[in-house]
C-alpha positions as CSV (number, residue, x, y, z in Angstrom):
1,M,52.7,23.6,-191.6
2,V,50.6,25.6,-189.1
3,K,52.3,27.2,-186.1
4,K,50.6,26.9,-182.8
5,S,49.6,30.5,-182.7
6,E,48.1,30.2,-186.2
7,R,44.5,29.0,-186.7
8,F,44.7,28.6,-190.5
9,R,47.2,27.4,-193.1
10,L,48.3,30.1,-195.5
11,W,48.6,29.7,-199.2
12,I,49.9,32.5,-201.4
13,E,49.7,32.6,-205.2
14,P,53.1,32.9,-206.9
15,E,52.0,36.1,-208.6
16,V,51.3,37.7,-205.2
17,H,55.0,37.3,-204.4
18,R,56.0,38.9,-207.7
19,M,53.5,41.8,-207.3
20,R,54.7,42.4,-203.7
21,E,58.3,42.8,-205.0
22,L,57.1,45.6,-207.3
23,L,55.4,47.6,-204.5
24,P,56.9,50.8,-203.0
25,G,59.1,49.9,-200.0
26,N,56.9,51.2,-197.2
27,I,53.8,49.5,-198.7
28,R,55.7,46.3,-199.5
29,Q,56.6,45.8,-195.8
30,R,53.0,46.6,-194.6
31,V,51.5,44.2,-197.1
32,K,53.9,41.5,-196.0
33,R,52.9,42.0,-192.3
34,M,49.2,42.0,-193.2
35,I,49.5,38.8,-195.2
36,D,51.6,37.1,-192.4
37,A,48.9,38.0,-189.9
38,L,46.1,36.4,-191.9
39,P,46.6,32.8,-190.5
40,V,46.1,34.2,-187.0
41,E,43.2,36.5,-187.9
42,P,41.6,36.0,-191.3
43,H,39.0,38.7,-190.6
44,P,41.1,41.7,-189.5
45,A,39.9,45.3,-189.2
46,G,39.8,46.9,-192.6
47,S,38.8,43.7,-194.4
48,R,35.4,43.0,-195.8
49,P,33.7,40.2,-197.8
50,L,33.2,40.7,-201.5
51,D,29.8,40.2,-203.2
52,I,30.3,36.9,-205.0
53,E,26.6,35.8,-205.4
54,E,26.9,35.5,-209.2
55,L,30.2,33.6,-209.1
56,D,30.7,29.9,-208.9
57,V,32.4,29.7,-205.5
58,P,31.9,26.7,-203.1
59,I,29.6,27.6,-200.2
60,D,32.4,27.2,-197.5
61,I,34.6,29.8,-199.1
62,E,34.5,33.5,-198.4
63,I,36.3,35.9,-200.7
64,R,37.5,39.0,-198.9
65,R,39.5,42.1,-199.5
66,L,41.9,43.9,-197.2
67,K,42.4,47.6,-197.8
68,L,45.8,49.3,-197.5
69,D,45.8,52.8,-198.7
70,R,45.2,52.5,-202.5
71,W,46.1,48.8,-202.5
72,R,43.8,45.8,-202.1
73,I,44.8,42.3,-201.0
74,L,42.2,39.8,-202.3
75,Y,42.1,36.5,-200.5
76,A,39.8,33.5,-199.7
77,V,39.0,32.0,-196.4
78,N,37.7,28.5,-195.7
79,E,36.8,28.2,-192.0
80,R,35.8,24.6,-192.2
81,E,39.0,23.4,-193.8
82,G,41.1,26.0,-192.0
83,W,43.0,27.8,-194.7
84,V,43.5,31.3,-196.1
85,W,44.6,31.7,-199.8
86,V,46.0,35.0,-200.9
87,L,45.0,35.5,-204.5
88,Q,46.0,39.0,-205.7
89,I,47.4,42.4,-204.8
90,R,45.9,45.2,-206.8
91,K,46.0,49.0,-206.9
92,R,42.8,51.0,-206.8
93,P,42.0,53.0,-208.9
94,P,42.0,51.8,-211.7
95,Y,41.2,48.3,-210.3
96,Q,37.5,47.6,-210.2
97,Y,37.3,43.8,-209.5
98,E,36.5,43.2,-213.2
99,D,38.6,40.0,-213.2
100,L,37.2,38.6,-210.0
101,P,35.6,35.6,-211.9
102,E,39.0,34.6,-213.2
103,I,40.6,35.1,-209.8
104,V,38.1,32.9,-207.9
105,A,38.2,30.3,-210.6
106,K,41.5,29.2,-209.2
107,I,39.9,28.0,-206.0
108,S,36.7,26.4,-207.5
């Protein structure tokens, strides 16, 4: 269900919920607020599209990352269908997007 103030439906992978519970308290709350804001603004300040030219991703889907200190929220946006899909929360370093093909395979 999309609230009137939201432009997009929000989908969250179950592992994102599990990972969020393991985050430090102050980061956990900030991540929750950032994710909750994505249906209203899927392209917030601090987010950027990832280079997915070599991946098999449908043309209407944009893979983005949202940076929060050393943490990254990976998510997909489909403007045409009106949804945001939160795929992963990862810590950087050491995370270097090496599993991005497996992550985006969920949405293909």
